[in-house]
Backbone as JSON, one array per atom type, in Angstrom:
{
  "sequence": "XXXXXXXXXXXXXXXXXXXXXXXXXXXXXXXXXXXXXXXXXXXXXXXXXXXXXXXXXXXXXXXXXXXXXXXXXXXXXXXXXXXXXXXXXXXXXXXXXXXXXXXXXXXXXXXXXXXXXXX",
  "N": [[131.7, -9.47, -12.5], [130.97, -10.51, -9.28], [132.87, -12.32, -6.86], [131.69, -15.22, -5.37], [131.41, -15.59, -2.07], [131.64, -17.68, 0.67], [131.28, -17.99, 4.09], [131.86, -19.94, 6.84], [131.2, -20.54, 10.3], [132.58, -22.3, 13.02], [131.98, -23.52, 16.11], [131.69, -21.01, 17.22], [130.0, -17.86, 17.24], [128.58, -16.36, 14.34], [130.24, -13.64, 12.87], [130.04, -10.41, 11.84], [132.11, -8.49, 11.39], [134.37, -10.11, 11.12], [133.55, -11.56, 8.87], [133.43, -9.4, 7.04], [136.18, -8.78, 6.9], [137.27, -11.07, 5.78], [135.93, -11.06, 3.27], [137.02, -8.68, 2.2], [139.71, -9.55, 2.01], [139.52, -11.52, 0.13], [138.68, -10.02, -2.07], [140.96, -8.56, -2.52], [142.74, -10.58, -3.25], [141.5, -11.41, -5.67], [141.74, -9.06, -7.19], [144.47, -8.86, -7.44], [145.24, -11.27, -8.55], [143.45, -12.05, -10.5], [140.4, -13.56, -11.8], [138.39, -15.26, -9.43], [136.31, -17.85, -8.98], [134.74, -18.96, -6.9], [134.7, -18.88, -3.23], [135.29, -20.46, -0.31], [135.45, -20.11, 3.11], [136.36, -21.37, 6.17], [136.08, -20.87, 9.53], [137.24, -21.91, 12.55], [136.71, -22.05, 15.93], [138.67, -22.25, 18.98], [138.47, -25.34, 20.8], [136.04, -26.1, 23.39], [137.37, -26.9, 25.79], [139.81, -25.72, 25.37], [139.45, -23.01, 25.56], [140.78, -20.8, 26.69], [143.73, -19.57, 25.5], [143.59, -21.26, 23.38], [143.73, -22.22, 19.83], [142.79, -20.64, 16.78], [141.52, -21.97, 13.75], [141.77, -21.58, 10.3], [140.51, -22.24, 7.27], [140.78, -22.22, 3.75], [139.21, -22.39, 0.66], [139.59, -21.9, -2.63], [138.08, -21.55, -5.74], [139.02, -21.61, -8.97], [138.89, -20.46, -12.46], [138.27, -22.94, -14.99], [137.93, -25.06, -13.32], [139.94, -25.28, -11.46], [141.61, -25.47, -8.3], [142.54, -23.93, -5.23], [143.74, -24.74, -2.13], [143.94, -23.92, 1.25], [144.77, -25.46, 3.9], [145.75, -25.85, 6.58], [146.67, -26.74, 9.8], [147.36, -24.74, 12.69], [149.43, -25.68, 14.24], [151.79, -25.39, 16.76], [151.79, -22.68, 16.95], [151.39, -19.97, 18.75], [150.47, -17.49, 18.03], [148.2, -17.9, 16.58], [146.14, -17.81, 18.35], [144.96, -15.45, 18.28], [142.35, -14.23, 16.47], [142.3, -12.45, 14.25], [145.03, -12.53, 13.42], [145.16, -15.22, 12.71], [143.45, -15.32, 10.45], [144.68, -13.51, 8.7], [147.1, -14.76, 8.33], [146.3, -17.19, 7.04], [145.31, -16.13, 4.64], [147.67, -15.05, 3.7], [149.06, -17.36, 3.14], [147.34, -18.32, 1.14], [147.78, -16.38, -0.83], [150.47, -16.93, -1.47], [150.23, -19.49, -2.56], [148.58, -18.93, -4.72], [150.36, -17.27, -6.17], [152.32, -19.15, -6.85], [150.72, -20.84, -8.43], [150.11, -19.1, -10.55], [152.64, -18.64, -11.65], [153.18, -21.27, -12.5], [151.21, -21.59, -14.43], [152.12, -19.75, -16.25], [154.34, -20.88, -17.1], [156.71, -20.57, -15.77], [157.84, -22.09, -13.83], [160.34, -24.35, -12.64], [161.21, -27.28, -14.43], [162.13, -30.61, -14.11], [164.23, -32.4, -16.11], [164.56, -35.65, -17.05], [167.45, -37.62, -17.67], [167.97, -39.16, -20.81], [168.5, -42.62, -21.52]],
  "CA": [[130.94, -10.41, -11.65], [131.59, -10.59, -7.94], [133.18, -13.66, -6.41], [130.79, -15.77, -4.32], [132.25, -15.86, -0.82], [130.9, -18.31, 1.71], [132.04, -18.07, 5.31], [131.17, -20.66, 7.91], [131.85, -20.45, 11.6], [132.32, -23.49, 13.77], [132.31, -23.34, 17.57], [131.62, -19.61, 17.53], [128.88, -17.09, 16.66], [128.92, -15.65, 13.19], [130.69, -12.26, 13.25], [130.05, -9.59, 10.59], [133.44, -7.89, 11.25], [135.17, -11.2, 10.57], [133.05, -11.77, 7.52], [133.91, -8.3, 6.23], [137.65, -8.89, 6.76], [137.46, -12.11, 4.85], [135.51, -10.57, 2.0], [138.05, -7.73, 1.71], [140.92, -10.31, 1.66], [139.18, -12.27, -1.16], [138.68, -9.06, -3.09], [142.36, -8.26, -2.74], [143.3, -11.69, -4.04], [140.98, -11.33, -7.0], [142.26, -7.84, -7.83], [145.83, -9.18, -7.66], [145.51, -12.51, -9.35], [142.38, -12.4, -11.49], [139.14, -14.1, -11.41], [138.18, -16.34, -8.53], [134.9, -18.25, -9.23], [134.06, -19.05, -5.63], [135.56, -19.02, -2.18], [134.7, -20.91, 1.0], [136.39, -19.95, 4.23], [135.86, -21.99, 7.42], [136.72, -20.37, 10.75], [136.94, -22.82, 13.66], [137.17, -21.48, 17.21], [139.27, -23.29, 19.82], [137.45, -26.18, 21.42], [135.66, -25.58, 24.7], [138.38, -27.12, 26.82], [140.97, -24.88, 25.11], [138.9, -21.64, 25.36], [141.83, -19.89, 27.02], [144.97, -20.02, 24.93], [143.4, -22.17, 22.23], [144.17, -21.69, 18.56], [141.85, -20.68, 15.75], [141.91, -22.63, 12.49], [141.12, -20.9, 9.19], [140.69, -23.01, 6.06], [140.33, -21.5, 2.58], [139.16, -23.11, -0.58], [139.39, -20.97, -3.74], [137.8, -22.2, -6.98], [139.46, -20.75, -10.11], [138.38, -20.85, -13.74], [138.72, -24.29, -15.5], [137.76, -26.0, -12.2], [141.16, -25.42, -10.67], [141.36, -25.12, -6.87], [143.67, -23.65, -4.25], [143.23, -25.06, -0.8], [144.76, -23.6, 2.36], [144.14, -26.35, 4.9], [146.88, -26.17, 7.47], [146.46, -26.41, 11.2], [148.39, -23.74, 13.11], [150.54, -26.32, 14.97], [151.98, -24.87, 18.15], [152.03, -21.23, 16.83], [150.49, -19.3, 19.73], [149.88, -16.31, 17.42], [146.85, -18.24, 16.14], [145.1, -17.57, 19.4], [144.36, -14.18, 17.87], [141.57, -14.59, 15.28], [142.79, -11.59, 13.12], [146.29, -13.05, 12.93], [144.91, -16.53, 12.03], [142.82, -14.99, 9.17], [145.71, -12.91, 7.88], [148.11, -15.87, 7.99], [145.65, -18.08, 6.06], [145.28, -15.41, 3.37], [149.02, -14.96, 3.23], [149.32, -18.63, 2.48], [146.59, -18.36, -0.19], [148.52, -15.49, -1.79], [151.64, -17.64, -1.88], [149.78, -20.6, -3.44], [148.13, -18.33, -6.0], [151.58, -16.87, -6.92], [152.86, -20.4, -7.41], [149.79, -21.3, -9.46], [150.26, -18.19, -11.69], [153.95, -18.98, -12.23], [152.99, -22.56, -13.2], [150.38, -21.34, -15.61], [152.89, -18.95, -17.21], [155.52, -21.64, -17.51], [157.9, -20.04, -15.11], [158.39, -23.01, -12.81], [161.4, -25.22, -13.16], [160.88, -28.68, -14.59], [163.29, -31.42, -14.13], [164.26, -33.28, -17.29], [165.28, -36.88, -16.75], [168.34, -37.96, -18.79], [167.56, -40.3, -21.58], [169.5, -43.59, -21.58]],
  "C": [[131.68, -10.6, -10.34], [131.77, -12.08, -7.49], [132.16, -14.06, -5.29], [131.65, -16.18, -3.18], [131.29, -16.47, 0.2], [131.74, -18.44, 2.93], [131.23, -18.89, 6.27], [132.01, -20.55, 9.19], [131.54, -21.7, 12.38], [132.82, -23.22, 15.21], [132.28, -21.86, 17.98], [130.37, -19.0, 16.81], [129.38, -16.4, 15.37], [129.21, -14.21, 13.51], [130.83, -11.47, 11.95], [131.42, -8.91, 10.36], [134.38, -8.9, 10.67], [134.84, -11.45, 9.17], [133.48, -10.65, 6.56], [135.37, -8.3, 5.92], [137.93, -9.98, 5.71], [137.07, -11.72, 3.43], [136.51, -9.58, 1.37], [139.36, -8.5, 1.3], [140.69, -11.0, 0.35], [139.16, -11.25, -2.29], [140.07, -8.65, -3.46], [143.08, -9.33, -3.63], [142.84, -11.64, -5.43], [141.5, -10.15, -7.84], [143.76, -8.17, -8.26], [146.12, -10.3, -8.69], [144.47, -12.86, -10.43], [141.21, -13.06, -10.95], [139.15, -15.33, -10.52], [136.67, -16.67, -8.65], [134.17, -18.31, -7.91], [135.12, -19.24, -4.54], [134.75, -19.45, -0.95], [135.74, -20.85, 2.07], [135.65, -20.48, 5.46], [136.73, -21.49, 8.56], [136.3, -21.22, 11.89], [137.55, -22.25, 14.92], [137.9, -22.64, 17.97], [138.19, -24.09, 20.52], [137.21, -25.67, 22.82], [136.71, -25.77, 25.8], [139.71, -26.34, 26.53], [140.5, -23.4, 24.92], [139.94, -20.58, 25.7], [143.15, -20.42, 26.37], [144.82, -21.0, 23.73], [143.7, -21.47, 20.94], [143.03, -21.8, 17.54], [142.4, -21.37, 14.51], [141.07, -21.9, 11.38], [141.49, -21.72, 7.93], [140.07, -22.24, 4.91], [140.34, -22.44, 1.4], [138.72, -22.09, -1.69], [139.13, -21.8, -4.99], [138.09, -21.21, -8.06], [138.79, -21.25, -11.39], [138.96, -22.23, -14.13], [138.74, -25.3, -14.34], [139.08, -26.27, -11.42], [140.87, -24.93, -9.22], [142.68, -24.79, -6.15], [143.06, -23.86, -2.89], [144.3, -24.73, 0.23], [144.18, -24.34, 3.56], [145.25, -26.8, 5.86], [146.51, -25.81, 8.91], [147.59, -25.61, 11.75], [149.5, -24.39, 13.89], [150.6, -25.68, 16.35], [152.24, -23.32, 18.06], [151.01, -20.46, 17.64], [149.86, -18.02, 19.09], [148.49, -16.58, 16.81], [145.77, -18.23, 17.18], [144.42, -16.26, 19.17], [143.68, -14.45, 16.51], [142.09, -13.72, 14.06], [144.1, -12.15, 12.56], [146.02, -14.35, 12.15], [144.32, -16.28, 10.59], [143.87, -14.49, 8.25], [146.77, -13.91, 7.48], [147.57, -16.78, 6.96], [145.64, -17.39, 4.7], [146.69, -15.2, 2.81], [149.45, -16.24, 2.55], [148.58, -18.81, 1.19], [147.28, -17.57, -1.22], [149.69, -16.26, -2.35], [151.29, -18.81, -2.88], [149.28, -20.06, -4.78], [149.35, -17.85, -6.84], [152.19, -18.07, -7.55], [152.03, -20.88, -8.59], [149.98, -20.4, -10.74], [151.55, -18.49, -12.38], [153.88, -20.29, -13.01], [152.25, -22.34, -14.5], [151.19, -20.56, -16.66], [154.18, -19.68, -17.65], [156.82, -21.21, -16.87], [158.43, -20.98, -14.02], [159.41, -23.93, -13.46], [160.82, -26.64, -13.3], [162.11, -29.49, -14.68], [163.22, -32.43, -15.29], [165.13, -34.45, -16.91], [166.19, -37.25, -17.93], [167.82, -39.22, -19.49], [168.78, -41.32, -21.65], [169.74, -44.04, -23.03]]
}
């Protein structure tokens, strides 16, 4: 069963090349980490008054089995590399991969837990 991928564009025209890149990234995540139930990616262009040198924002919401979610919802800050849409997309998916790795480790019981001393 193929993952349902929804891509929304804000402040810019929908772009099939961008949509294809996002779909390929989601397929890679699913191949690497297993089933992803749904994915919503929001691509926000720089605002009109920042058209030159403005930064793209890419937010990702992955829905996993058992209603678990992974959300990549970080603004680029002052990182000028996010003025390149391809970089912004790749960076967001890199963050999604890291969060999925953490999620898988947690599910497998590989994360450290702190035991409080008993009095």
